[in-house]
C-alpha positions in Angstrom: 37.9 6.7 -1.9 35.3 4.0 -1.4 32.4 4.5 1.0 31.5 1.2 2.6 28.7 0.1 4.9 30.0 0.4 8.5 29.2 -2.1 11.2 26.4 -0.8 13.5 27.4 -3.3 16.2 28.6 -6.7 17.0 26.8 -9.6 15.2 25.1 -7.3 12.7 26.0 -8.4 9.1 23.3 -6.7 7.0 21.7 -3.3 6.9 19.1 -1.4 4.8 20.1 1.8 2.9 17.7 4.6 3.8 17.7 8.2 2.6 20.5 9.7 0.6 21.2 13.2 1.6 23.6 14.0 -1.3 23.1 13.4 -5.0 25.2 11.5 -7.4 27.9 13.8 -9.0 27.5 16.4 -6.2 30.4 18.0 -4.4 30.5 17.0 -0.7 32.6 18.3 2.1 34.4 16.1 4.7 32.1 14.9 7.5 28.9 15.8 5.6 26.1 13.2 6.0 25.7 11.1 2.9 23.2 8.4 3.7 21.2 6.8 6.5 21.6 3.1 7.2 19.1 1.1 9.2 19.8 -2.1 11.1 17.7 -4.2 13.4 19.0 -2.2 16.4 19.7 1.4 15.3 19.8 4.0 12.5 23.2 5.4 11.7 24.5 8.2 9.5 27.3 7.6 7.0 29.5 10.7 6.7 32.0 11.7 4.0 35.6 10.8 5.0 36.9 13.5 2.7 35.9 16.3 0.4 35.3 15.5 -3.3 32.7 14.5 -5.9 30.3 11.8 -4.8 29.6 8.8 -7.1 26.7 6.7 -5.8 26.9 3.0 -6.6 23.9 1.7 -4.7 20.6 3.6 -4.2 18.6 1.5 -1.8 17.9 -2.0 -0.5 19.7 -4.4 1.8 23.5 -4.4 1.8 26.2 -6.4 3.6 28.4 -4.7 6.1 31.6 -3.7 4.3 29.9 -3.5 0.9 30.9 -0.4 -1.2 27.9 1.8 -1.7 29.6 4.9 -3.1 33.0 6.5 -3.8 34.4 10.0 -3.5 36.7 11.4 -6.2 39.1 13.4 -3.9 41.1 14.5 -6.9 38.2 16.4 -8.5 38.4 20.1 -8.6 36.3 22.0 -6.1 33.5 23.9 -7.8 33.9 27.7 -7.8 32.2 29.3 -4.9 31.5 26.1 -3.0 32.0 26.0 0.7 31.4 23.6 3.5 27.7 23.4 4.3 26.1 22.2 7.5 25.0 18.6 7.1 21.6 19.3 8.4 21.0 21.8 5.6 21.6 19.4 2.7 18.6 18.6 0.6 17.2 15.1 0.7 17.4 13.1 -2.6 14.5 10.9 -3.5 15.5 7.3 -3.2 14.1 6.4 -6.7 15.4 9.5 -8.5 17.5 7.6 -11.1 15.0 4.8 -11.6 12.0 6.9 -12.7 11.7 9.6 -15.3 12.1 13.2 -14.1 8.5 13.9 -14.9 7.2 10.9 -13.0 4.4 11.9 -10.6 5.4 9.0 -8.3 8.6 10.5 -7.1 8.5 13.1 -4.2 9.3 16.5 -5.5 12.4 18.4 -4.4 10.2 20.9 -2.7 9.5 18.3 0.0 13.1 18.1 1.1 12.4 20.8 3.7 9.5 18.9 5.2 10.1 17.3 8.6 9.9 13.6 8.0 11.7 10.5 9.4 14.2 8.8 7.0 12.0 5.7 6.9 8.9 7.9 6.1 10.8 9.4 3.1 11.9 6.0 1.9 8.3 4.6 2.1 7.0 7.7 0.3 9.5 7.2 -2.5 8.6 3.5 -2.8 4.8 4.2 -2.8 4.9 7.3 -5.0 3.5 9.6 -2.4 4.3 13.4 -2.6 5.3 14.5 0.9 4.2 18.0 0.2 0.6 16.7 0.3 1.0 14.7 3.6 0.1 16.1 7.0 2.4 15.0 9.8 1.0 13.6 13.0 4.3 13.3 14.8 6.0 15.7 17.2 6.0 19.2 15.8 4.2 18.1 12.7 6.9 15.5 11.8 5.8 13.1 9.1 5.9 9.4 10.2 5.4 6.2 8.3 1.7 5.9 9.3 1.1 9.3 7.7 2.6 8.2 4.4 0.7 4.9 4.5 -2.6 6.8 5.0 -1.8 9.0 2.1 -0.8 5.9 0.0 -4.2 4.3 0.9 -6.0 7.4 -0.4 -4.0 7.3 -3.7 -4.8 3.6 -4.1 -8.5 4.2 -3.6 -8.6 6.8 -6.3 -6.5 4.7 -8.8 -8.6 1.5 -8.2 -12.2 2.5 -7.5 -14.6 -0.4 -6.9 -16.9 -0.8 -9.8 -20.6 -1.8 -9.4 -21.6 -5.3 -10.3 -23.3 -5.4 -13.6 -27.1 -6.0 -13.4 -28.1 -9.6 -14.2 -31.5 -11.0 -14.9 -32.3 -11.0 -11.2 -31.6 -8.0 -9.0 -28.1 -8.2 -7.5 -26.7 -6.1 -4.6 -24.1 -3.5 -5.6 -20.6 -3.8 -4.3 -19.9 -1.7 -1.3 -18.1 1.5 -2.3 -14.7 2.1 -0.9 -11.1 1.0 -1.2 -10.3 -2.7 -1.4 -6.6 -2.2 -2.2 -4.1 -4.8 -0.9 -0.4 -4.0 -0.5 2.7 -5.7 0.8 5.8 -4.0 2.1 9.0 -5.4 3.4 9.3 -5.3 7.2 12.0 -3.0 8.4 14.9 -4.8 10.1 14.1 -3.3 13.5 10.6 -4.8 13.3 12.1 -8.2 12.2 14.4 -8.2 15.2 11.6 -7.2 17.6 9.5 -10.0 16.2 12.3 -12.5 16.6 13.0 -11.5 20.2 9.4 -11.6 21.3 8.9 -15.1 19.8 12.2 -16.2 21.3 11.1 -15.0 24.8 7.9 -16.9 24.6 9.6 -20.1 23.4 12.5 -20.1 25.8 11.1 -18.8 29.1 8.5 -20.2 31.4 6.7 -16.8 31.4 4.1 -16.0 34.0 2.5 -12.6 35.0 1.3 -11.5 38.4 -0.8 -8.4 39.0 -1.3 -5.8 41.7 -2.6 -2.3 42.0 -1.2 0.8 43.7 -2.7 4.0 45.0 -1.0 6.9 43.3 -2.3 9.6 45.7 1.0 10.3 47.5 3.1 10.3 44.4 0.7 12.6 42.7 0.7 14.9 45.7 4.5 15.0 45.8 4.7 15.7 42.1 2.1 18.4 42.3 3.8 20.2 45.2 7.3 20.1 43.9 7.1 19.9 40.1 7.7 23.6 39.5 10.7 23.9 41.8 12.1 20.6 40.6 11.9 21.7 37.0 13.3 25.2 37.8 16.3 23.6 39.7 17.0 20.6 37.4 15.8 21.8 34.1 13.5 18.8 33.5 10.0 17.9 34.5 9.2 15.4 37.3 7.4 12.4 35.9 6.0 9.2 37.3 8.7 7.0 35.7 11.5 8.2 38.0 9.5 7.1 41.0 9.0 3.6 39.5 12.7 3.4 38.4 13.8 4.1 42.0 11.2 1.7 43.4 12.3 -1.0 41.0 16.0 -0.5 42.1 15.0 -0.8 45.7 13.0 -4.0 44.9 15.8 -5.5 42.8 18.2 -5.0 45.7 15.8 -6.9 48.0 15.1 -9.7 45.5 18.3 -10.3 43.4 16.8 -13.2 41.4 14.5 -10.8 39.6 17.7 -9.0 38.5 19.3 -12.2 37.2 19.1 -14.3 34.0 20.3 -17.5 32.5 23.9 -17.7 31.0 24.1 -21.1 29.5 23.6 -23.6 32.3 24.3 -21.0 35.0 22.3 -18.1 36.5 24.1 -14.8 36.3 23.4 -12.4 39.2 24.1 -8.6 39.0 25.0 -6.3 41.9 23.9 -3.3 39.8 20.6 -2.4 38.2 20.8 -1.6 34.5 17.1 -0.7 33.9 15.8 -0.8 30.3 13.1 1.8 29.6 10.7 0.9 26.7 10.3 3.8 24.3 7.8 3.7 21.4 8.8 5.2 18.0 7.3 5.1 14.5 9.9 2.5 13.7 9.1 0.2 16.6 9.7 -0.3 20.3 13.3 0.4 21.5 14.6 -0.2 25.1 17.5 2.1 26.0 19.3 1.3 29.3 19.8 3.4 32.4 23.2 2.2 33.5 23.6 1.8 37.3 20.1 3.3 37.9 20.5 2.5 41.6 23.0 5.3 41.8 20.9 7.9 39.8 18.9 10.7 41.4 15.3 11.5 40.3 16.7 14.3 38.1 19.3 12.0 36.6 16.6 9.5 35.6 14.3 12.2 34.1 17.1 13.8 32.1 18.3 10.4 30.8 14.8 9.4 29.8 14.1 12.7 28.0 17.4 12.2 26.1 16.4 8.7 25.1 13.0 9.7 23.9 14.4 12.5 21.8 17.1 10.4 20.2 14.8 7.5 19.7 12.4 9.7 17.7 15.3 10.8 15.5 16.7 7.3 15.2 19.9 8.4 16.9 20.2 5.8 19.7 23.3 3.7 19.5 23.5 0.0 19.8 25.4 0.2 23.1 22.6 2.3 24.6 20.1 -0.4 23.8 21.9 -3.6 25.0 22.9 -5.1 28.3 19.9 -4.3 30.6 19.1 -6.4 33.6 15.4 -5.4 34.1 12.8 -3.6 32.0 10.0 -1.1 32.7 7.3 -0.4 30.1 4.5 2.1 30.5 1.4 1.2 28.4 -0.5 3.8 30.4 0.6 6.6 28.2 -1.4 5.0 25.4 -4.4 4.4 27.6 -3.8 0.7 28.5 -5.6 -0.3 31.6 -4.0 -3.8 32.0 -1.6 -5.9 30.0 0.8 -8.9 30.2 4.2 -7.5 29.0 6.6 -9.9 27.3 10.1 -10.5 28.7 13.0 -8.6 27.1 15.4 -11.6 26.7 17.7 -12.6 28.3 16.2 -10.7 31.2 14.0 -12.6 33.7 11.4 -9.9 34.5 9.6 -6.8 33.2 7.4 -4.4 35.0 4.3 -3.0 33.3 2.7 0.3 34.3 -0.8 1.3 33.2 -3.3 4.1 33.0 -4.2 5.9 36.3 -8.0 5.6 36.9 -10.1 6.7 39.9 -11.7 3.7 41.4 -13.7 3.1 44.6 -11.4 1.5 47.2 -11.2 1.3 51.0 -9.9 4.6 52.3 -6.6 3.8 54.1 -7.2 6.8 56.4 -10.7 5.6 57.3 -10.9 1.8 57.5 -14.3 0.5 56.4 -15.0 3.6 54.4 -15.0 3.7 50.6 -13.3 6.5 48.7 -12.4 7.3 45.1 -8.6 7.0 44.7 -6.3 7.3 41.7 -5.3 3.7 41.1 -2.9 2.0 38.7 -2.7 -1.6 37.8 0.8 -3.1 37.9 1.9 -6.2 36.1 5.1 -8.2 36.6 5.9 -10.8 33.9 8.7 -13.1 35.0 10.6 -16.3 34.1 9.3 -19.0 36.4 12.5 -21.0 35.9 14.4 -18.6 38.0 11.8 -16.7 40.0 9.3 -18.4 42.2 5.7 -17.1 42.4 6.1 -16.0 46.1 9.2 -14.0 45.2 7.5 -12.3 42.2 4.5 -11.4 44.2 6.7 -10.0 47.0 8.7 -8.0 44.5 5.5 -6.4 43.1 4.2 -5.7 46.7 7.5 -3.9 47.4 7.0 -1.7 44.3 3.5 -1.0 45.5 4.7 -0.1 49.0 7.3 2.3 47.6 4.8 4.1 45.4 2.1 4.4 48.1 4.6 5.5 50.7 7.3 7.3 48.6 9.2 8.3 51.8 10.5 4.7 51.8 12.6 5.6 48.7 14.3 8.4 50.7 14.9 6.2 53.7 16.2 3.3 51.5 
């Protein structure tokens, strides 16, 4: 029974083989995870359609959708004492196991299979000859990400290729600076290629402009502080700032429908719903899963959905459907410390809202006009397509967001 590359989604014709979870010649059970495949939109798991002996045909590299990468001999006899094992417990097989000698120091040892590492990190480690057992993970719960492997690979390169001092000539010559001068090239993952294409496409096809404002976070912070414990106890999820901005954006999109529209050929397509894309950063790149009909969601619904997106994004489990079809995007650079930025449109959408870090700044005290007070302030940025949205409409949209955040009771009163 052949194992072929499945289609991760419409218009995707090529994928990259990632980590193999089962070895060539090994007995596999039906529905066990065999290999990870990575496309420009999502990472998927290929599972065994039936029990039998696995014969791997292709170890790694780019493959066309529908290409045969392995086969299962369903007529083979089941090994004595074998039983179905949970897919999560299968050991990871080094991607280069059959192309390097068993004693090669470049291949990650079997002892690393239990280490927490992303599939892409394992693949990069195998390509660069980095032993994962010697790598410290900087991701969540000590998870090893690509950046950790690259740092380890840089250290290996520095040891293997030390800079030699320049030989003394007749005249005194300065010695070369000690340290690594290694150069490396690596193939860009498909998701990064797709991100690059979409960002360049947005800048080339839209008349993009950004308008800025700032909002006082005092009232939102007060509400969050007063109710976060009871909110979490009742709903099972923490109350964050993002839910306030999602609800404020939905209110503003209802008031200014052009911001929720985009070009469809030579027509403008309007939407009577708000499918809000939330930018989530991962070690593989930025992904934007979508909150469908966010205008109908409660604060708890938004927080639960975002927590689920973040968890699945880190594990590469988001589906293509979850990341397509948004009508408006929110991105929060503030979690990385960004004070101000000009976010790029998420094509074909016409606008994107950028949140930033909260900083105390001296501003006029709204309760005491003429007096200056330190208030927790956040800069807001709205990038928009000027072909559809006029400047006055963009500014008014952002002011509406500001008003909803500074007076959050407006969200309750619609």
